[in-house]
C-alpha positions in Angstrom: 5.5 3.1 12.7 4.5 -0.8 12.3 5.1 -3.0 9.7 2.0 -5.1 8.1 1.7 -8.6 9.9 1.1 -11.5 7.6 -0.8 -13.8 9.6 -2.4 -16.7 7.8 -1.2 -15.1 4.5 -4.1 -11.9 5.2 -2.2 -8.2 5.0 -3.7 -7.0 8.4 -3.3 -3.6 9.6 -4.3 -2.1 13.3 -6.6 0.8 13.1 -5.3 4.1 13.4 -2.0 3.1 12.9 1.0 3.8 10.5 2.8 1.2 8.6 5.2 0.7 5.9 3.5 -1.7 3.2 5.9 -3.9 0.2 4.1 -3.1 -3.2 5.3 -5.1 -5.9 6.7 -6.0 -8.3 6.3 -3.6 -10.7 6.3 -4.8 -14.3 6.3 -3.6 -17.6 3.7 -4.5 -20.3 6.4 -7.4 -21.4 6.2 -8.5 -18.1 9.9 -7.2 -17.2 10.4 -5.7 -14.0 10.8 -2.1 -13.7 13.3 -0.1 -10.8 13.7 3.1 -10.4 10.8 4.6 -10.4 9.0 7.7 -8.7 6.2 7.3 -7.1 4.8 10.1 -5.4 2.0 10.7 -2.7 -0.5 11.2 -5.7 0.2 7.8 -7.7 -1.1 5.7 -4.4 -4.9 5.7 -4.4 -6.5 4.2 -1.2 -10.0 2.4 -1.4 -11.6 2.5 2.3 -14.4 -0.3 2.2 -15.4 -0.1 -1.1 -15.4 4.0 -1.4 -14.3 6.2 -3.8 -10.5 6.1 -4.6 -8.2 9.4 -3.4 -4.7 9.6 -2.6 -3.0 8.3 0.6 -2.7 10.8 3.2 1.0 10.1 4.3 2.9 12.7 1.8 6.0 10.5 1.4 7.1 8.9 -2.1 7.8 5.3 -2.0 11.4 3.9 -1.6 12.8 1.4 -4.3 13.7 -1.8 -2.6 15.1 -3.1 -6.0 14.1 -5.6 -7.9 10.7 -3.7 -8.6 9.2 -4.0 -5.1 8.7 -0.4 -3.5 8.0 0.8 0.4 4.7 2.5 0.8 4.4 4.6 3.9 0.9 4.7 5.2 -0.1 7.3 8.5 -2.5 6.7 11.0 -5.0 8.8 8.8 -4.9 6.4 5.9 -5.9 3.4 8.5 -8.7 5.3 10.1 -11.2 3.3 8.6 -12.1 -0.4 9.5 -12.7 -3.2 7.1 -11.1 -3.5 3.6 -8.3 -1.5 2.4 -7.3 -1.5 -1.2 -3.9 0.2 -2.5 -3.5 0.9 -5.8 -0.7 2.3 -7.6 -0.7 2.8 -11.3 2.8 4.7 -12.9 3.4 5.3 -16.4 5.4 2.5 -18.1 3.8 -0.1 -15.4 1.4 -2.5 -15.2 -1.1 -1.8 -12.2 -0.5 -3.3 -8.8 -2.6 -3.2 -6.5 -2.7 -5.0 -2.6 -6.0 -5.6 -0.5 -5.2 -5.3 3.4 -7.6 -5.9 6.3 -7.6 -2.8 8.9 -8.6 -4.2 12.7 -9.9 -2.4 15.3 -9.1 -5.0 18.1 -7.0 -4.0 20.4 -6.0 -7.5 20.8 -1.9 -8.0 19.3 -2.3 -9.2 15.9 
C-alpha cells in the first residue's frame, strides 16, 4: 500500500495502486474539531472523472488519527481510472470533507 504523493502541492496516485489518504479536518457546524467518528465504506463516496458517485471499493473503515483527521484506505479498484478522483465524505454531525486526487497512469516514479 502506498501513501499519496504531494509533489508541488498536487495529490497524485498511481493508477491501479492501493493507497492511504488523509482526510480532514472533520468539523461540526460551529467549526469545532470532531473526533471519534465511525466512517464506514459506504460513507466514502468516489467520483472518477466526474462520473456519478459510488462508495469506495475497499471495505475498511477510516482510522481516527486525532484532531479531526482520518486515514481512508483505497484499493486498486478505487484508483483504476486515470484522471481526477474526487473523494467525498459526509457523516452525521460534521460538515462535508472532500479531496481531489490525480490518478496518473504513467509508469514513471512520482
